C-alpha positions in Angstrom: 17.9 -9.7 -4.8 15.7 -12.3 -5.7 13.8 -13.8 -2.8 13.3 -17.5 -2.8 9.5 -18.6 -2.3 7.8 -21.7 -2.4 4.3 -22.1 -3.9 2.3 -22.7 -0.8 -1.8 -23.4 -2.5 -3.3 -21.4 -5.2 -1.8 -18.0 -5.2 0.2 -17.7 -2.4 3.8 -17.7 -2.0 5.7 -18.7 1.2 8.5 -16.1 1.6 10.1 -17.4 5.0 8.6 -20.7 7.2 5.2 -19.4 8.1 4.9 -16.3 6.2 3.3 -16.2 3.3 2.6 -13.5 0.1 -0.4 -13.2 -2.4 1.7 -10.9 -5.2 -1.0 -9.4 -7.7 1.3 -8.8 -10.6 2.3 -6.1 -12.2 0.6 -4.3 -9.4 -0.8 -1.3 -11.0 -4.0 0.6 -9.6 -5.8 -1.6 -7.4 -3.3 -4.9 -7.8 -2.1 -5.0 -4.4 -0.3 -7.5 -2.1 -1.7 -9.2 0.9 0.0 -11.4 3.3 -0.3 -14.6 6.2 1.4 -15.3 9.0 0.4 -18.5 10.3 1.7 -20.9 13.5 0.2 -22.6 16.6 -3.2 -22.2 14.7 -3.4 -18.6 14.9 -3.3 -17.0 11.5 -2.7 -13.2 10.6 -3.9 -11.5 7.5 -2.1 -8.3 6.0 -4.5 -6.4 3.6 -7.3 -8.4 1.5 -8.3 -7.0 -2.1 -10.2 -4.8 -4.3 -13.2 -6.4 -5.7 -15.6 -9.1 -4.2 -14.0 -11.8 -7.0 -10.2 -11.1 -5.5 -10.9 -11.2 -2.3 -12.9 -14.6 -2.6 -9.9 -16.0 -4.2 -7.5 -14.5 -1.4 -10.0 -16.2 0.8 -9.4 -20.0 -0.8 -5.4 -19.4 -1.1 -5.3 -18.5 2.5 -7.9 -21.8 4.0 -5.4 -23.2 2.1 -2.9 -22.8 4.7 -5.0 -21.8 7.6 -8.1 -23.9 7.1 -11.3 -21.7 8.2 -9.3 -18.2 7.2 -7.4 -15.8 9.4 -8.5 -15.0 13.0 -7.4 -11.4 12.5 -7.0 -8.9 9.2 -4.8 -5.7 9.0 -5.8 -2.8 6.7 -2.0 -1.3 6.4 -4.5 1.9 4.8 -7.7 2.9 4.1 -7.5 2.5 0.0 -10.4 0.1 -0.9 -7.7 -2.1 -2.5 -7.0 -3.0 0.8 -10.1 -2.8 2.5 -13.0 -4.0 0.4 -12.2 -7.4 0.8 -12.9 -7.4 4.6 -16.2 -8.1 3.9 -14.9 -11.5 3.2 -13.3 -12.1 6.4 -15.5 -10.3 9.2 -17.1 -11.1 11.4 -14.9 -14.1 11.9 -11.7 -12.7 11.7 -11.3 -9.5 14.0 -10.4 -6.3 11.6 -7.2 -3.9 12.6 -6.1 -1.0 12.2 -4.6 2.4 12.8 -7.4 5.1 14.3 -7.1 7.1 11.5 -7.6 4.5 9.1 -10.7 3.5 10.7 -12.1 7.3 9.9 -10.9 7.4 7.0 -12.5 4.3 5.6 -15.7 5.3 7.1 -15.4 8.9 5.4 -13.9 8.0 1.5 -16.2 4.6 1.5 -16.7 3.7 -1.7 -15.4 6.6 -3.5 -12.7 4.2 -4.9 -15.3 2.5 -7.7 -16.4 5.8 -8.4 -12.8 6.7 -10.2 -13.3 3.3 -12.0 -16.8 2.8 -13.1 -16.7 0.2 -15.6 -14.8 -2.5 -13.0 -16.7 -5.3 -11.3 -16.3 -4.6 -7.9 -19.1 -6.8 -7.0 -21.1 -6.3 -4.0 -18.4 -5.0 -0.7 -20.2 -3.6 1.9 -18.1 -1.6 3.9 -16.6 -3.1 6.9 -14.6 -0.8 9.6 -11.8 -2.2 11.7 -13.0 -3.5 15.2 -9.8 -2.5 17.0 -7.8 0.4 16.2 -4.5 1.5 17.8 -2.2 4.7 17.8 1.5 3.4 17.9 2.1 -0.1 17.8 0.7 -3.1 18.6 1.2 -7.2 18.6 -0.2 -10.5 18.2 1.3 -14.0 18.2 0.7 -16.9 16.1 2.5 -19.7 17.4 6.3 -18.9 17.8 5.6 -15.5 15.6 5.0 -12.4 16.1 3.6 -9.6 13.8 4.5 -6.5 15.4 2.0 -3.2 14.0 3.9 -0.4 13.6 2.3 3.1 12.6 4.9 4.9 10.4 2.8 7.8 9.0 2.1 10.0 7.0 3.5 8.2 4.3 1.4 6.9 2.0 -1.6 7.8 3.7 -1.6 9.6 7.4 -2.6 6.2 8.9 -0.1 4.2 7.4 0.7 0.8 9.3 3.4 -1.8 8.4 3.5 -5.5 9.8 7.0 -7.0 10.8 8.1 -10.4 11.7 11.1 -10.2 13.3 11.9 -13.9 13.8 11.7 -14.3 9.7 13.0 -10.6 9.2 9.8 -10.2 6.8 8.6 -6.6 6.3 5.2 -6.1 5.3 5.3 -2.5 4.2 2.1 -1.6 2.4 1.9 1.1 0.5 4.9 2.8 1.8 7.3 1.3 -0.1 6.6 0.3 -3.6 8.4 -2.7 -6.2 9.1 -1.5 -9.5 5.5 0.4 -9.4 5.4 4.5 -9.4 4.6 5.1 -5.4 1.8 7.3 -4.6 2.1 9.7 -1.9 -0.9 12.0 -3.0 -2.9 11.8 0.5 0.3 11.3 2.8 3.7 13.2 2.8 6.9 13.1 0.6 9.1 13.7 4.0 7.1 11.9 5.9 7.7 8.6 3.6 11.0 9.3 3.7 11.3 9.6 7.3 9.6 5.8 7.2 11.7 4.6 4.6 14.8 5.0 7.3 12.6 3.6 10.3 11.8 0.4 8.4 15.5 -0.1 7.1 16.5 0.6 11.2 14.1 -2.6 11.0 16.9 -4.7 8.8 14.6 -6.6 6.9 15.6 -9.4 4.3 12.8 -9.9 3.0 10.1 -6.8 1.8 6.2 -7.2 0.7 5.7 -3.9 -0.8 2.4 -3.2 -1.2 2.4 -3.3 -5.2 4.6 -5.1 -7.2 7.0 -8.3 -7.0 8.2 -9.8 -3.4 11.8 -8.1 -2.9 14.5 -7.5 -0.5 15.3 -3.9 0.9 16.1 -2.5 -2.8 12.7 -1.9 -3.0 13.1 0.7 -0.2 16.1 2.2 -2.0 14.4 2.5 -5.2 11.1 4.6 -3.1 13.5 6.6 -1.8 15.3 7.7 -4.7 12.0 8.4 -6.5 10.9 10.4 -3.7 13.9 12.2 -4.0 13.5 13.1 -7.5 10.1 14.2 -7.2 11.2 16.8 -4.2 13.9 17.9 -7.1 11.2 18.2 -9.7 8.7 20.1 -7.4 10.9 22.4 -6.3 12.0 23.3 -9.9 8.7 23.6 -11.0 7.9 26.3 -8.3 11.1 28.1 -9.3 9.8 28.1 -12.7 6.2 29.2 -11.5 4.8 25.4 -13.4 1.5 24.0 -12.4 2.1 20.2 -11.1 1.0 19.4 -14.2 3.2 21.4 -16.7 6.4 20.3 -13.9 5.4 16.8 -14.7 5.0 17.3 -18.2 8.6 19.2 -18.4 10.2 16.3 -15.9 13.1 14.0 -17.0 12.2 11.0 -14.8 14.9 8.8 -16.5 14.7 5.5 -15.8 11.6 6.0 -13.3 9.8 6.6 -16.5 9.8 2.7 -17.2 7.9 2.4 -13.6 4.4 1.1 -13.6 2.0 4.0 -13.9 4.1 6.9 -14.2 1.2 9.0 -14.4 1.4 9.3 -10.6 3.7 12.0 -10.8 1.1 14.7 -11.6 -0.6 14.2 -8.3 2.3 13.3 -6.7 3.7 17.0 -7.3 0.5 18.1 -5.7 2.0 17.0 -2.4 5.5 17.9 -3.3 4.3 21.2 -4.2 2.4 21.9 -1.3 4.8 20.7 1.4 7.9 22.5 -0.3 5.4 25.7 0.4 4.8 24.5 4.0 1.7 22.5 4.2 2.0 20.1 7.0 2.7 16.2 6.6 -0.7 14.5 5.5 -2.6 18.1 4.9 -5.8 17.9 3.1 -5.3 18.1 -0.9 -7.8 18.3 -3.7 -7.6 15.0 -5.2 -10.5 15.3 -7.2 -7.9 18.0 -9.0 -4.9 16.0 -8.6 -6.7 12.9 -10.7 -7.6 15.3 -13.1 -3.9 16.3 -13.8 -2.6 12.2 -14.1 -5.7 11.7 -16.8 -4.3 14.2 -18.5 -0.9 13.0 -17.9 -1.7 9.7 -19.3 -3.8 10.9 -22.2 -7.1 9.2 -20.3 -8.0 7.5 -17.9 -5.7 4.9 -16.1 -6.3 1.4 -16.6 -7.3 -0.3 -13.6 -6.9 -3.7 -14.0 -9.0 -4.8 -10.7 
């Protein structure tokens, strides 16, 4: 489904009246999307960016639509590409996230930077969310409503989506992926499937995934199809006594092998195999071991274009 949009200043697409998206394509490692809802002199920004330079570009784009910047910044989860740019908007803007996300931001710190030490991250002091919630929180921007819904564990334990019902626009964070390989190492395969079903119940018409182009509900369908295949590969690998890396090397992903960052399969299998053996959703995984397997599957450090 092609989503109609118009260019609204540098780097923003107007995807519905008063609702904007900032795509960073093709959407691979640390190239995430952001969203903006503006009305009645109020503005809500959904997610920021990985580096100080990219956060500044985002701030300039937002200022062209909402002079002075957003009143609220929503972090959909704790990963650095979605939260490092908080520093560019605070303290004027109130930073909001799920309560688990706040503690996870504090715990993970700048760990993402150590994975790709050659990236120019810039000066990015960590800014934790000011306001946290458990289940649901609603903001109003003029006639527009921004409903924040906790749907994790999915991509991470604290995943939040932002739903704008008046425009049927869903900012899905990394619960949904558009032409990019999903990543569930720190969340849950089953939890992701349940979250996708809940998101379908909202009946969105425009979906802004955490990574990849703005789309319709086909991004939900593609994310689900990948996760179901992931579960099949994990169960087959366990029956054959394979490690997650061996299972990844033996897998036939079909068309999903053409997605951005296919090496994520190795890490995803750490989660899928653990869940198949009884680990609860969101249980702790050895992230370093999973990342080493991704590097091995890729044949080197995966590229990060942040």
